[in-house]
N, C-alpha and C positions, 0 to 999 in steps of 0.2 A: 368643587374644592379638591376632592380626591384626585380628579383628573390633573389639576394643576400641580399637586404635590407629587404625583407619579411622574409627570413630565419633568419636573425639576430634579427628582431623584434619578431619572434616566440620564439626564444631561450631566449630573454630577458623576454618575458611574462612568459615563463615556469619557469625561475629562480625566477621571482617575486612571482608567485602563489605558487611555492614550498616553498619559504621562508615564505610566508603568512600562508600556511598550517602548517608549522613547528611551527610558532609562536602561532597559534591557539591551538596547543596541550597544551601549557603552560598558555596561556591567552585566555580563552574561550570568544566567542562573547557575547555581552550583549543580554539579552532577550528582545524581543520587546513587546510592550503593545498590547494586543488583546481585551481589554475591549471594548465592543460595536461593535466589528467585527461580521459579520454574518457568522457563520461556518456551512457548510453542511457536514454531515457525513452519508455515506451509510453503510448499515449493522449495524445500531445503536441499534438493539433490544437486543443484547447480546455480550458477549466476548469483544474483543478489541474495537469494535465500541462503546459499552456502556461505557467502562472504559475511553476511550479518551473523550467522551462526558462529563463525570463527571469532568475530568480534566479541560476542557474548561469552564464548568459551574462555577468552583471555580475561574476562571480568569475573570468572568463576561462577557463572550461572549454571543451573541444571538445564539441560536442553532436551526438548521433545521435538523431533524432526519428522515432518509428514511429507510424503511425496508418493507419486505413482511409479517412480523410477527407483526400485529397491537397490540396485547396484550403486547408483549415484548417491543415494541417501546414506548407504553404509560408508562410502568414501568420505562424505562430509563428516560422519560420526568419527571416523578414524582420525581425520585432521583435527577435529574439535578436541578429541582426547589428547592429542599431541600438544595442543595449545593450552591445556590446563583445565578443561571442563571437568568438574568433579563427577558428574553423571550425564550420560547421553543415552537417550532412548529413541529408537527409530521405529516408525510405523508406516505400513503401506496403506495409504488412504486416498481415495478418489474424492476430492473435496467438492466435486460437482454433484455428488449424490448425497442427499440429505440423510438417508438412513445409514450410509457408510460413515459419515461424519459423526453422527450420534453414537454409533456402535464403537468406533475407535476412541471417541472422547470418553465413553464410560470405561473403556479398557485403560486409558491413560489415568483416569481418576483412581482406579483400583491399584494400578501398578506403580504409579509415580506420585500422585497427589493432585491437589488443586492447582491448576495453572494460574499464574499471577500476571503473566505478560503474554498476550496473544498478538502475533505478527502475521497478518493476512497478506502473504506475499505471492501465492500461486496465481499465475495468470497466463493466458494464451492470446495469440493474435492470428487471425486467419489471413489477413493481407489481401483480401479480395474486395472489389467494388461491391457495394450493397446488392445491386441487382444481379450480380453474378454469384453471390454467396448462397450455397445450399442451405435450406432451412435448418438442418441438423447442426451445421457449423455455427449459425447465428445463435441457436439455442445454447450450444455448448459454451460459446463466449460468455453469455449472460450467466450461465450456471457456474462457471469457474471464476469469473472476474467480479461478480457481485453477489449472487445467491449464496455462494460458499461462505461469504462474510456473515450472512444471516445465521447460517447453521452453526458456525464456530462461536459466534456471540451467544446464541441461545444455549449452547452447550456449556460454556465456561463463565458467562457473566453472572449467573445466580450466585456462585460461590464468592465472586468478587464483591457483589452487592452485600452479601451476608457479613463480610468483614470490612467493608468499605475500603478495600485495597486492591489495586490492580492497574493494568495499563492495556488499552486497546489500540493497536496500531494498524492502520490501513495503508498499504502500499498502493496508491492510486496512480495518477499520471497527470501531466500537464494537458494531456488529451481529454481530461475531465473538465477542463476550462475552455479549451479552444477546439474547434472542429478541424479535422485533418482529412484531406482528400484520400480516398481509398481505405479509410479506417472507420467507417460509419458504425459498425457493430462494436468495435473496440472503444471508440469515443463514448458511445451510449453507455457501455458498461462502466466506464470510469466516471462519467457524470453521475451515474446511479450510485457508485461506490462512495463518492464524496458526499452526496446528499444523505446517504444512509448513515455514514460515520458522523456527520454533523448533527443529524437528528438524534442519534443515540447519545451523543455528548450532551445535547440540551436536555434530554430526558434525565440523564444522571444528575446534572446540575439542578434541575427543577425538583428532584426528589432528595436533594441534600447529600448525594453521594460524591462529595468532592475529593474523596480519597482515590477515586478511580479516574485515572488520567487518560486522555485520548490524544493521539498524534496522527495527522493525515499527511502522507508524504506524496508530493506531486512533482516528480522529476520529469525532465525532458527525456528524449531517447538516451538509453544507456547502452554501452558497447558490450552487451552480453551475448550478442548474436541474434537476438530476437528481432532486431530491426536492421539487419545487414541489408545494404542496398540503398539506405537513405542517404541522400546528398543534400547538404545544407548550403543555401545560397550565401548566408553571412555567418560562417562558423565562429568568427570572433565575437559576435553578438550572442548567438545561441548555439553553443558548441554541443556536440554529442558528448555525454558524460562518461568519464572513466569509471568502470564498475567498482574499483577499489576505493576511489574517492567517494562515490555514492554510498557505499556500504558504511564507511566511516562517518559520513555526514548523517545518515539515517540513525546509526547507533548513538551519535552525539545528541541528536534531536530527542531521542527517547530518554536518554540519561538526564537531559535538561528539561524534560517534560514540555517540549514545544508543542503547541496545538497544531501548527502547520509547518511544513518544510517544503519550500518550492525551490527547485534547482533547474538551471542556474539562476542567480539573483536577478538577471536581466528580465526574467519572466514576471517579476513583481511589477515592473514598469508597464508591461503589456496588460497585466491584470488591472492596474490602476486606471488605464485609459479605456478599458472595455466597458461598453454601455449596453444595458439590457433591452434596447429598443430593437424592433425587427429590422429596420433599415440598417442600424449600426452593426448588428450581428452579421448581416449579409456583407456589408462593407468590410468588416473586420476579417471575415472569412476570405474575402478576395485578397486582402493584403497579406494574410497569413500564408496563403498559397504561394505568394511571391517570396516569402521568407523561407518556406520549407519546400524544396523541390524533391518530390519522391521519385526515385527511379523505380517506377511502378512494377515493372516485371520482376526486378530483383526483390523488391519488398514482398510481392505476392509469393514468389518462390520461397523466400525465407519464412514467411508466415505459414505457408503450407507445410514446410519441413518441420517447424516447431509443433504445429498442431498434430500432424499425422504421427510424429514420433510419440507425442503424449497419448494420442488416441490408441496407438498400437500397444502402448504400455497398459492402458486401461483394459484393452481386450485380453491381454495376457494374464492380467490379474483376475 
């Protein structure tokens, strides 16, 4: 009898949330007020990290900016102050190192306060075929793109749980849904980041901490320079995203407390038809390779440039 009741309850919840999701297509959720909130952004020295920081500066949030590029981070801080951020704090932090994350997090708590919005944005791409990738680059990809999320959540989530208030944001990728030729380590890290974020969200719901929101962002390639050299076969269907558009969409998703943001919208269709069988995965990968033609040499060079620039910053720090 309990099984039947639980099944019925599950079906009713499914109908309710499906109807709610349909309604939200036509009546978007109201944006929350984030003025005064302490927002931590990793990888804030450039690209999406910088642009999202400037969006929150305009919304009068207090900003905590982490990066291994001290000069770029200070430039982001300067721009944020010009756009109205009441407080901006910059920290040199190598998010791939657990001890560094915990040490800087303790410093933030002492000097700024408890962070209420964590945006895990820092990421790297090596751009090499898996078999050609040195072991240290593979490890570094996982450390920056997913393990860093573990450490930032461990550092700042307890305070959020204590007051049942906060927001966890994972800047993942559509590469966390679909395989991409030449990006095996990157795709693996993004699959892991999505799975981790989803699991933590379920843990929070199961423990009744519904005041802590989660947003998982899964964009296609963004023109930040990280994927220079990519050539798209059907750019009208799956275009490379403009970084300013992406930053505004990410900020809007956080303000509206969206659970997922997938960009562009055409990827929702590909997600809907993706099936989890072994044969279908192989078949899907074959067709996706037809959709996305990577100019491999260019992508590899761009990936190496991004990685080694960041790696050299780590060494200098």
